[in-house]
C-alpha positions as CSV (number, residue, x, y, z in Angstrom):
1,X,107.3,117.8,98.9
2,X,108.7,121.4,99.2
3,X,106.2,122.2,102.0
4,X,107.3,119.2,104.1
5,X,111.0,119.6,103.2
6,X,111.0,116.1,101.8
7,X,113.6,115.5,99.1
8,X,112.0,112.4,97.6
9,X,109.4,109.7,98.1
10,X,108.5,106.3,96.7
11,X,105.0,104.9,96.5
12,X,104.2,101.3,95.7
13,X,101.0,99.3,95.6
14,X,101.3,95.6,95.8
15,X,98.4,93.2,94.9
16,X,98.7,89.5,95.3
17,X,102.4,89.7,95.7
18,X,102.9,91.7,92.5
19,X,103.8,95.4,92.2
20,X,101.0,96.9,90.3
21,X,102.0,100.6,90.7
22,X,105.3,102.2,91.6
23,X,106.3,105.8,91.3
24,X,109.4,107.7,92.6
25,X,109.6,111.5,92.8
26,X,112.3,113.8,94.0
27,X,116.1,113.8,94.5
28,X,118.5,111.3,96.0
29,X,121.0,114.2,96.2
30,X,119.3,117.5,96.0
31,X,122.5,119.6,96.0
32,X,123.9,117.6,92.9
33,X,120.4,117.3,91.4
34,X,120.6,113.5,91.2
35,X,117.0,112.2,90.8
36,X,115.7,109.3,92.8
37,X,114.8,106.2,90.8
38,X,113.3,102.7,91.5
39,X,116.7,101.6,92.8
40,X,117.0,104.4,95.4
41,X,117.0,103.3,99.1
42,X,114.4,104.8,101.4
43,X,113.9,104.4,105.1
44,X,110.6,102.9,106.3
45,X,110.4,105.4,109.2
46,X,107.2,105.4,111.2
47,X,105.2,103.5,108.7
48,X,106.9,100.3,109.9
49,X,104.7,100.4,113.1
50,X,101.5,100.5,111.0
51,X,102.7,97.6,108.8
52,X,103.7,95.6,111.8
53,X,100.2,96.2,113.4
54,X,98.5,95.2,110.2
55,X,100.3,91.8,110.1
56,X,99.8,91.2,113.8
57,X,96.0,91.7,113.4
58,X,96.0,89.6,110.2
59,X,97.6,86.8,112.2
60,X,95.1,87.2,115.0
61,X,92.2,87.0,112.5
62,X,93.7,83.9,110.8
63,X,94.0,82.3,114.3
64,X,97.8,82.0,114.0
65,X,98.3,84.0,117.2
66,X,96.2,85.0,120.2
67,X,96.5,88.3,122.0
């Protein structure tokens, strides 16, 4: 995280609608040394494009939409 100058991150794995793994590392406020936790708010950033694409293609495969 230091290499990329990222103060914190959150990783979650969801299987069948249930969170099976969730870890948070880093600081919500680096200057005051306040650690991030499971209630910290993170931006989706560029990952939202990948998630959107995944769902669009899932809908195409399921025949719900046609490209």
